[in-house]
C-alpha positions in Angstrom: 16.2 15.0 -14.8 15.6 12.1 -17.0 12.5 13.2 -18.2 14.1 16.3 -19.8 13.0 19.0 -17.3 10.2 20.3 -19.9 7.6 22.5 -18.4 5.4 19.9 -16.6 8.7 17.9 -14.9 9.8 21.3 -13.6 6.3 22.1 -11.9 6.3 18.4 -10.4 10.0 18.9 -9.3 9.2 22.3 -7.8 6.3 21.0 -6.0 8.0 17.9 -4.5 10.9 20.1 -3.7 8.6 22.5 -1.8 6.9 19.3 0.1 10.1 17.7 0.7 11.8 21.0 2.2 8.6 21.7 4.6 9.2 18.0 5.7 12.9 18.4 6.1 12.6 21.9 8.1 9.9 20.4 10.4 7.2 22.6 9.0 3.7 21.9 9.0 2.7 21.2 5.5 0.0 23.6 4.6 -1.6 23.0 1.3 -2.4 26.5 0.0 1.1 27.9 1.3 2.8 24.7 -0.2 1.1 25.3 -3.6 1.3 28.8 -3.5 5.3 28.8 -3.0 5.3 25.8 -5.8 3.3 28.2 -8.2 5.6 31.5 -7.3 8.7 29.4 -8.0 7.2 28.2 -11.2 6.6 31.7 -12.3 10.0 33.0 -11.3 11.7 30.3 -13.4 9.2 30.3 -16.0 7.1 33.6 -16.2 5.2 32.2 -19.6 4.0 29.0 -17.6 1.0 30.6 -16.3 -0.5 31.0 -20.0 -0.3 27.3 -20.4 -3.5 25.0 -19.8 -1.3 22.7 -18.4 -0.1 24.8 -15.5 -3.8 25.4 -14.2 -4.5 21.9 -14.6 -1.6 20.3 -12.9 -1.8 22.9 -10.1 -5.6 22.1 -9.6 -5.2 18.4 -9.7 -2.4 18.7 -7.0 -4.6 20.7 -4.8 -7.5 18.3 -5.0 -5.1 15.4 -4.2 -3.8 17.3 -1.4 -7.5 18.5 -0.2 -8.7 14.9 -0.5 -6.0 13.5 1.4 -6.1 16.0 4.2 -10.0 15.9 4.2 -10.1 11.9 4.2 -6.9 10.9 6.2 -6.0 7.3 6.2 -8.8 5.2 5.1 -8.8 1.4 4.4 -9.4 0.3 0.8 -6.7 2.0 -1.3 -8.5 1.3 -4.5 -11.6 2.9 -3.3 -9.9 6.0 -2.3 -7.8 6.3 -5.6 -11.2 5.8 -7.4 -12.7 8.5 -5.3 -9.8 10.6 -6.1 -10.1 10.2 -9.7 -13.8 11.0 -9.6 -13.1 14.4 -7.7 -10.4 15.5 -9.9 -12.5 14.9 -12.9 -15.1 16.9 -11.6 -12.7 19.7 -10.3 -11.1 19.8 -13.9 -14.9 20.4 -15.7 -15.3 24.1 -15.3 -11.4 24.5 -16.3 -11.6 22.3 -19.3 -14.8 23.8 -20.8 -13.2 27.5 -20.0 -10.0 26.7 -21.8 -11.0 24.2 -24.5 -14.7 25.0 -25.0 -15.6 21.2 -24.6 -15.4 18.5 -22.0 -14.0 15.1 -22.7 -16.4 12.8 -21.1 -14.4 9.6 -21.1 -11.2 11.5 -19.8 -11.8 9.9 -16.2 -12.0 6.3 -17.9 -9.1 7.2 -20.0 -7.3 8.2 -16.9 -8.0 4.9 -14.8 -6.7 3.2 -17.7 -3.6 5.2 -18.7 -2.2 6.2 -15.2 -1.6 2.7 -13.9 -0.5 1.5 -17.5 2.2 4.3 -17.5 3.0 4.2 -14.0 3.1 0.6 -13.3 4.1 -1.1 -16.5 5.6 1.1 -19.2 7.8 3.6 -16.8 9.4 0.8 -14.8 10.2 -1.2 -17.9 11.7 1.8 -19.5 14.0 2.5 -16.5 14.8 -1.2 -16.3 15.9 -1.1 -19.9 17.8 2.2 -19.4 19.6 0.6 -16.3 20.4 -2.7 -18.2 21.8 -0.6 -21.1 24.0 1.1 -18.8 25.4 -2.4 -17.4 26.1 -3.5 -21.0 23.2 -5.8 -21.1 22.0 -4.8 -24.1 19.7 -7.8 -25.2 17.9 -7.2 -21.8 17.8 -3.5 -22.1 16.4 -3.7 -25.7 13.7 -6.3 -24.5 12.6 -4.2 -21.8 12.3 -1.2 -24.2 10.4 -3.2 -26.7 8.2 -4.5 -24.2 7.6 -0.8 -22.9 6.8 0.1 -26.3 4.4 -2.5 -27.1 2.7 -1.5 -23.8 2.3 1.9 -24.7 1.2 1.2 -28.2 -1.6 -1.0 -26.8 -2.8 1.9 -24.5 -2.3 4.4 -27.4 -4.6 2.2 -29.5 -7.3 2.0 -26.5 -7.3 5.4 -26.2 -7.7 6.3 -30.0 -10.7 4.0 -29.7 -12.3 5.4 -26.8 -11.8 9.0 -28.4 -13.5 7.7 -31.8 -16.7 6.4 -29.5 -19.6 9.0 -30.7 -20.7 11.6 -28.0 -17.4 11.5 -26.0 -16.7 15.1 -26.3 -19.4 17.7 -25.3 -19.0 20.9 -27.0 -20.0 23.8 -24.6 -18.7 26.8 -26.9 -16.0 29.2 -26.3 -16.7 31.8 -23.4 -16.8 35.6 -24.3 -13.5 37.4 -24.0 -14.8 39.3 -21.2 
């Protein structure tokens, strides 16, 4: 709700609700049943969602994550597991990205390895802390947290822009025929 309940947030919330509901009802979590139910709920709530690339990419990413967690189980070395997951998600996305956009962003795995931890471990907690401080009338602390979060995101943006400007980072594969 804090993120505004735009379509990507709605999808994430619905997927979480489906998984949490299965756990709460003590039902076995079956990947394809859960994803199918979440996709059906998204479709019922916003039918136009299936026309957006982000719909297919997000469900594909979640399917790969759950599939890998099911296959791998608990392993030691969570950094290694996260890196393997990033590689598999990137590989799974290649055909969909080529089909939808006619090009492959070759450095997207590297960009994601940089962006995901920066946003999730730095920017988001700082922004939430700033919001919480502002709610408690600690305005100076809140502004400081927001400023720090903005600085972190500006640095990330600069790094991503630099990556995107490197030669050969996009491989154009051409548009598929309409059929």
